[in-house]
TORKOL-742960 format. One record per residue (C-alpha): x negated, y, z; residue in three letters. Coordinates in steps of 0.25 Angstrom, whole numbers, always signed. Example, Ala and Ser with C-alpha at 12.3 -4.5 7.8 and 13.67 -1.06 7.14 Angstrom:
2
TISE; east; north; up; code
TISE; -49; -18; +31; ALA
TISE; -55; -4; +29; SER
//
This chain:
414
TISE; east; north; up; code
TISE; +74; -24; -16; MET
TISE; +74; -34; -4; ASN
TISE; +78; -25; +8; LEU
TISE; +72; -34; +18; SER
TISE; +58; -30; +13; GLU
TISE; +61; -15; +13; LEU
TISE; +52; -7; +23; ARG
TISE; +51; +8; +26; ILE
TISE; +39; +16; +22; ASP
TISE; +31; +17; +35; GLY
TISE; +22; +28; +30; LYS
TISE; +33; +37; +26; ARG
TISE; +40; +35; +40; LEU
TISE; +27; +39; +46; GLN
TISE; +26; +51; +37; LYS
TISE; +40; +57; +41; THR
TISE; +37; +54; +56; LEU
TISE; +23; +62; +55; GLU
TISE; +30; +73; +48; GLU
TISE; +40; +74; +59; MET
TISE; +30; +74; +69; ALA
TISE; +23; +87; +64; ILE
TISE; +36; +94; +68; ILE
TISE; +34; +98; +82; GLY
TISE; +21; +91; +84; ALA
TISE; +14; +92; +97; THR
TISE; -1; +93; +100; PRO
TISE; +0; +79; +107; GLY
TISE; +6; +72; +95; GLY
TISE; +20; +73; +98; GLY
TISE; +32; +82; +94; VAL
TISE; +41; +92; +100; GLN
TISE; +54; +94; +92; ARG
TISE; +64; +97; +102; LEU
TISE; +78; +97; +97; THR
TISE; +83; +110; +90; LEU
TISE; +69; +116; +90; THR
TISE; +62; +121; +77; ASP
TISE; +54; +108; +77; GLU
TISE; +67; +100; +77; ASP
TISE; +72; +109; +65; LYS
TISE; +59; +106; +58; GLN
TISE; +61; +91; +60; ALA
TISE; +75; +92; +56; ARG
TISE; +72; +99; +43; ASP
TISE; +61; +89; +39; LEU
TISE; +71; +78; +42; PHE
TISE; +82; +84; +33; ILE
TISE; +72; +86; +22; GLN
TISE; +69; +71; +22; TRP
TISE; +83; +68; +22; LEU
TISE; +85; +76; +10; GLN
TISE; +73; +70; +3; ASP
TISE; +81; +57; +4; LEU
TISE; +94; +64; -1; SER
TISE; +102; +61; +11; LEU
TISE; +115; +68; +15; ASN
TISE; +110; +76; +27; VAL
TISE; +120; +82; +37; THR
TISE; +117; +90; +50; ILE
TISE; +128; +90; +61; ASP
TISE; +132; +100; +71; GLU
TISE; +122; +94; +81; MET
TISE; +110; +95; +71; GLY
TISE; +110; +79; +69; ASN
TISE; +105; +77; +55; ILE
TISE; +110; +66; +46; PHE
TISE; +105; +60; +33; GLY
TISE; +114; +51; +25; LYS
TISE; +110; +41; +15; ARG
TISE; +123; +36; +8; GLU
TISE; +126; +22; +7; GLY
TISE; +134; +14; -4; LEU
TISE; +146; +15; +5; ASN
TISE; +147; +28; +12; ASP
TISE; +160; +25; +18; ASP
TISE; +153; +15; +28; LEU
TISE; +147; +21; +41; PRO
TISE; +132; +23; +39; PRO
TISE; +120; +19; +46; ILE
TISE; +113; +30; +54; VAL
TISE; +99; +30; +59; SER
TISE; +91; +41; +66; GLY
TISE; +86; +48; +79; SER
TISE; +80; +62; +82; HIS
TISE; +70; +72; +78; LEU
TISE; +69; +80; +91; ASP
TISE; +58; +77; +101; SER
TISE; +55; +78; +116; GLN
TISE; +45; +89; +120; PRO
TISE; +32; +84; +116; LYS
TISE; +38; +71; +111; GLY
TISE; +34; +60; +101; GLY
TISE; +33; +59; +86; ARG
TISE; +42; +47; +85; PHE
TISE; +54; +48; +95; ASP
TISE; +66; +51; +87; GLY
TISE; +60; +55; +74; VAL
TISE; +56; +40; +71; LEU
TISE; +71; +37; +72; GLY
TISE; +73; +48; +61; VAL
TISE; +61; +45; +52; MET
TISE; +64; +30; +53; GLY
TISE; +78; +31; +46; PRO
TISE; +73; +42; +37; LEU
TISE; +62; +32; +32; GLU
TISE; +73; +21; +31; VAL
TISE; +81; +30; +21; LEU
TISE; +68; +33; +13; TRP
TISE; +66; +18; +12; THR
TISE; +80; +16; +7; LEU
TISE; +79; +28; -3; HIS
TISE; +66; +24; -9; GLU
TISE; +71; +10; -11; ASN
TISE; +84; +14; -17; ASN
TISE; +91; +6; -6; ILE
TISE; +106; +8; -4; GLU
TISE; +114; +5; +8; THR
TISE; +129; +2; +10; VAL
TISE; +130; +12; +21; ARG
TISE; +125; +26; +22; SER
TISE; +112; +28; +31; ILE
TISE; +112; +41; +40; VAL
TISE; +99; +46; +46; ILE
TISE; +100; +55; +58; VAL
TISE; +92; +65; +67; ASP
TISE; +100; +67; +80; TRP
TISE; +99; +81; +86; THR
TISE; +93; +82; +100; ASN
TISE; +90; +67; +104; GLU
TISE; +80; +71; +114; GLU
TISE; +87; +80; +123; GLY
TISE; +74; +86; +127; SER
TISE; +78; +101; +123; ARG
TISE; +93; +100; +124; PHE
TISE; +99; +89; +133; ALA
TISE; +106; +79; +131; PRO
TISE; +98; +70; +122; CYS
TISE; +104; +64; +110; MET
TISE; +113; +76; +108; ALA
TISE; +115; +75; +93; GLY
TISE; +119; +60; +93; SER
TISE; +127; +62; +106; GLY
TISE; +135; +73; +100; VAL
TISE; +137; +66; +86; TRP
TISE; +141; +53; +93; ALA
TISE; +151; +61; +102; GLY
TISE; +144; +58; +115; ALA
TISE; +140; +72; +117; LEU
TISE; +148; +85; +116; ASP
TISE; +142; +94; +105; ARG
TISE; +145; +107; +111; ASN
TISE; +139; +103; +124; GLY
TISE; +126; +99; +117; VAL
TISE; +127; +112; +109; TYR
TISE; +126; +120; +122; GLN
TISE; +114; +113; +128; ARG
TISE; +102; +122; +131; THR
TISE; +87; +119; +132; ASP
TISE; +77; +124; +143; LEU
TISE; +77; +138; +136; ASN
TISE; +92; +139; +135; GLU
TISE; +92; +137; +120; ALA
TISE; +106; +131; +116; CYS
TISE; +107; +118; +108; PHE
TISE; +117; +124; +98; ILE
TISE; +109; +136; +96; ASP
TISE; +96; +128; +93; GLU
TISE; +103; +119; +84; LEU
TISE; +108; +131; +76; GLU
TISE; +95; +138; +77; ARG
TISE; +88; +127; +70; ILE
TISE; +99; +125; +59; GLY
TISE; +104; +111; +63; TYR
TISE; +118; +113; +68; ARG
TISE; +125; +106; +56; GLY
TISE; +140; +107; +52; GLU
TISE; +143; +93; +52; THR
TISE; +150; +88; +65; PRO
TISE; +141; +80; +75; ALA
TISE; +152; +69; +75; THR
TISE; +150; +54; +74; LYS
TISE; +154; +46; +61; TRP
TISE; +154; +31; +59; PRO
TISE; +141; +24; +59; ILE
TISE; +138; +10; +55; HIS
TISE; +125; +9; +63; ALA
TISE; +115; +18; +70; TYR
TISE; +100; +14; +71; TYR
TISE; +90; +23; +78; GLU
TISE; +75; +20; +76; TYR
TISE; +66; +25; +88; HIS
TISE; +53; +23; +95; ILE
TISE; +55; +15; +108; GLU
TISE; +50; +26; +117; GLN
TISE; +45; +15; +127; GLY
TISE; +35; +4; +129; PRO
TISE; +43; -8; +127; ASN
TISE; +40; -11; +112; LEU
TISE; +25; -8; +113; GLU
TISE; +25; -17; +126; ARG
TISE; +32; -29; +119; GLU
TISE; +24; -27; +106; ARG
TISE; +37; -25; +98; LYS
TISE; +39; -16; +86; ILE
TISE; +54; -14; +86; ILE
TISE; +62; -11; +98; GLY
TISE; +77; -14; +97; VAL
TISE; +85; -8; +109; PRO
TISE; +98; -14; +113; LYS
TISE; +102; +0; +117; GLY
TISE; +98; +12; +125; ILE
TISE; +98; +15; +140; VAL
TISE; +108; +26; +145; CYS
TISE; +103; +40; +147; LEU
TISE; +107; +49; +158; HIS
TISE; +102; +64; +159; TRP
TISE; +104; +73; +170; TYR
TISE; +100; +88; +172; ASP
TISE; +98; +92; +187; ILE
TISE; +98; +106; +191; TYR
TISE; +93; +110; +205; LEU
TISE; +94; +124; +212; GLU
TISE; +85; +128; +223; GLY
TISE; +81; +141; +229; GLU
TISE; +69; +149; +224; ALA
TISE; +59; +156; +233; ASN
TISE; +45; +160; +235; GLN
TISE; +37; +147; +238; VAL
TISE; +27; +153; +249; GLY
TISE; +37; +160; +259; PRO
TISE; +48; +149; +258; THR
TISE; +47; +138; +268; PRO
TISE; +48; +124; +263; MET
TISE; +59; +121; +273; GLU
TISE; +72; +126; +266; GLY
TISE; +68; +127; +252; ARG
TISE; +77; +124; +241; HIS
TISE; +67; +119; +231; ASP
TISE; +74; +114; +218; ALA
TISE; +61; +108; +213; LEU
TISE; +59; +100; +225; CYS
TISE; +73; +95; +224; ALA
TISE; +71; +91; +210; ALA
TISE; +58; +84; +213; ALA
TISE; +65; +75; +223; GLU
TISE; +76; +72; +213; MET
TISE; +66; +69; +202; ILE
TISE; +59; +58; +211; LEU
TISE; +73; +52; +213; LYS
TISE; +74; +51; +198; VAL
TISE; +61; +44; +197; ASN
TISE; +65; +34; +208; HIS
TISE; +79; +31; +203; LEU
TISE; +76; +19; +194; PRO
TISE; +69; +12; +205; GLU
TISE; +80; +15; +215; LYS
TISE; +91; +11; +206; MET
TISE; +84; -1; +199; GLY
TISE; +88; -7; +186; GLY
TISE; +85; -1; +172; ASN
TISE; +84; +14; +174; LEU
TISE; +75; +25; +172; VAL
TISE; +76; +40; +177; ALA
TISE; +68; +52; +173; THR
TISE; +67; +67; +176; VAL
TISE; +60; +72; +163; GLY
TISE; +63; +87; +164; GLU
TISE; +63; +98; +175; ILE
TISE; +64; +113; +175; GLN
TISE; +60; +120; +188; ASN
TISE; +64; +135; +191; TYR
TISE; +58; +145; +192; PRO
TISE; +46; +137; +191; ASN
TISE; +36; +146; +198; SER
TISE; +26; +140; +207; ARG
TISE; +29; +149; +219; ASN
TISE; +44; +149; +218; ILE
TISE; +53; +137; +224; ILE
TISE; +61; +132; +213; PRO
TISE; +76; +135; +213; ASP
TISE; +80; +127; +200; LYS
TISE; +76; +114; +194; VAL
TISE; +82; +106; +183; HIS
TISE; +78; +92; +179; PHE
TISE; +83; +81; +171; THR
TISE; +86; +66; +175; VAL
TISE; +86; +55; +164; ASP
TISE; +92; +41; +168; ILE
TISE; +92; +29; +159; ARG
TISE; +96; +15; +160; SER
TISE; +103; +4; +152; TRP
TISE; +113; +3; +163; ASP
TISE; +122; +15; +162; ASP
TISE; +128; +13; +176; VAL
TISE; +115; +11; +182; HIS
TISE; +110; +24; +177; ALA
TISE; +123; +31; +182; VAL
TISE; +121; +25; +196; ASN
TISE; +107; +29; +196; ALA
TISE; +111; +44; +193; TRP
TISE; +121; +44; +203; ASP
TISE; +111; +39; +214; ASP
TISE; +101; +50; +209; LEU
TISE; +111; +61; +209; ARG
TISE; +114; +58; +224; ARG
TISE; +99; +59; +227; ASP
TISE; +99; +72; +219; PHE
TISE; +110; +78; +227; GLU
TISE; +104; +74; +240; VAL
TISE; +91; +80; +236; ILE
TISE; +98; +93; +231; ALA
TISE; +105; +94; +244; ASP
TISE; +93; +92; +253; GLN
TISE; +85; +102; +245; ARG
TISE; +96; +112; +245; GLY
TISE; +95; +113; +229; CYS
TISE; +109; +112; +222; PRO
TISE; +109; +102; +211; ILE
TISE; +117; +102; +198; ASP
TISE; +117; +89; +189; ILE
TISE; +120; +89; +174; GLU
TISE; +123; +75; +167; GLU
TISE; +116; +79; +154; THR
TISE; +117; +66; +147; CYS
TISE; +123; +52; +150; ARG
TISE; +122; +42; +138; VAL
TISE; +125; +27; +141; GLY
TISE; +116; +16; +137; HIS
TISE; +118; +11; +123; ALA
TISE; +119; -3; +119; SER
TISE; +116; -4; +104; PHE
TISE; +124; -12; +94; ASP
TISE; +120; -27; +96; GLU
TISE; +121; -30; +81; ARG
TISE; +113; -18; +77; LEU
TISE; +102; -21; +88; VAL
TISE; +101; -35; +82; LYS
TISE; +99; -29; +68; ARG
TISE; +87; -21; +73; VAL
TISE; +81; -34; +80; LEU
TISE; +84; -43; +68; ASP
TISE; +78; -32; +58; THR
TISE; +65; -31; +66; ALA
TISE; +64; -46; +66; GLU
TISE; +66; -46; +51; GLU
TISE; +56; -36; +49; LEU
TISE; +46; -44; +58; GLU
TISE; +45; -33; +69; TYR
TISE; +44; -37; +83; SER
TISE; +55; -32; +91; ASN
TISE; +61; -29; +105; LEU
TISE; +75; -29; +110; TYR
TISE; +75; -18; +121; MET
TISE; +82; -6; +127; VAL
TISE; +80; +9; +123; SER
TISE; +76; +17; +136; GLY
TISE; +76; +30; +128; ALA
TISE; +89; +37; +123; GLY
TISE; +92; +38; +108; HIS
TISE; +103; +44; +99; ASP
TISE; +107; +29; +97; ALA
TISE; +113; +30; +111; SER
TISE; +124; +39; +105; TYR
TISE; +125; +32; +92; MET
TISE; +127; +19; +99; ASN
TISE; +140; +25; +104; GLN
TISE; +146; +26; +90; ILE
TISE; +139; +15; +82; THR
TISE; +131; +3; +81; ALA
TISE; +117; +7; +85; THR
TISE; +103; +1; +86; ALA
TISE; +89; +7; +88; MET
TISE; +75; +2; +83; ILE
TISE; +63; +5; +92; PHE
TISE; +48; +5; +89; VAL
TISE; +37; +6; +99; PRO
TISE; +32; +18; +106; SER
TISE; +17; +18; +109; LEU
TISE; +14; +16; +123; ASN
TISE; +29; +18; +126; GLY
TISE; +28; +33; +125; ARG
TISE; +38; +43; +119; SER
TISE; +44; +57; +121; HIS
TISE; +29; +61; +122; VAL
TISE; +19; +66; +112; GLU
TISE; +11; +53; +112; VAL
TISE; +23; +45; +107; GLU
TISE; +19; +35; +96; ASN
TISE; +24; +24; +88; THR
TISE; +16; +17; +77; SER
TISE; +19; +19; +63; TRP
TISE; +20; +4; +60; LYS
TISE; +31; +3; +71; ASP
TISE; +38; +15; +65; CYS
TISE; +38; +8; +52; GLU
TISE; +43; -5; +58; ALA
TISE; +55; +2; +65; GLY
TISE; +59; +9; +53; ALA
TISE; +59; -4; +45; ASN
TISE; +68; -10; +55; VAL
TISE; +77; +3; +54; LEU
TISE; +77; +1; +39; LEU
TISE; +82; -13; +39; HIS
TISE; +92; -10; +50; CYS
TISE; +98; +1; +43; ILE
TISE; +99; -6; +30; LEU
TISE; +106; -18; +36; LYS
TISE; +116; -9; +43; SER
TISE; +118; +0; +30; ALA
TISE; +121; -12; +22; ASN
TISE; +132; -17; +31; GLU
TISE; +146; -16; +24; THR
TISE; +154; -20; +36; GLY
//
């Protein structure tokens, strides 16, 4: 058959996405599949069932990363890899991550039912703990696999209930025996919703990022002095929550202060003992800084840290700071990015050359192989929330671009 006319089955793609959305479904129409929970296990089990339906060679490594391999005509050549993640944010959306797993799954179904062989093997992957919402840092599975994160360090991370990563990985039965170690890859494609407003605003169907911004995570721990609120004068209090409040405002004002391309966010906070009539003596909160300019992000953090230390001293609240994650910005392979742009044009999909403001496993994959991403619009620019949505037509369009990009790369002999 003429491969240029080949298209994926949009209805089948919709069906797999809808089946996955049942697992961990929330009343508001989203999903909650935190990594290494029972819901995550259910999603993994279903994914593996579908890989086996395609007679793929399935392996699970010691980080719980799941790989499904469709052998090519020359298995000695490095394969094409495509995938994303099945875990979600708390009350997250139905498309984030999972579209990037169901997309390549649909590509493999299309090749299978049309008896199309490729020169290179094609591998689909579900990366463990991309979100980092339960166990920080994010992108842990791909980070360990790429050699950027220490496996044992990730194993020992705990969640808010003191559950340990390695214990939960073993509990759900997904600590595989295969080493989580990189192997040669010819190209990596990751298909994803945009998670922002640009495609919808520009009325484009396909987004083609030149790369991903840097991602810096910090955990801040403050110690105050607890006491009964009524008899304790305001003067001389060591209120950890008040210190945190001042610091959080500094985070919010940081981009305006520093200028340039920068965003800064506090997304998580725990207050102790969290009683209305006790002065807080402990607070933990997180800081997330992102920019295309790595140096600018570091300088912004240095400025912010100085402000934090001044506030901590003025409030009499000792501060402890943990650098949880620092991933540099990723500039994707220009040839592969051009392939995505050209393929979108060939398939007559409008497209936009852009930057990804969200972190993805592609950041780590970009450190070891030629990498590119394919975006489709997020309705109203919303993501990581229950109302997250992308039209089925756009899901199909992105999967068609992925299909033809994979075919081109998988038939390269050099």
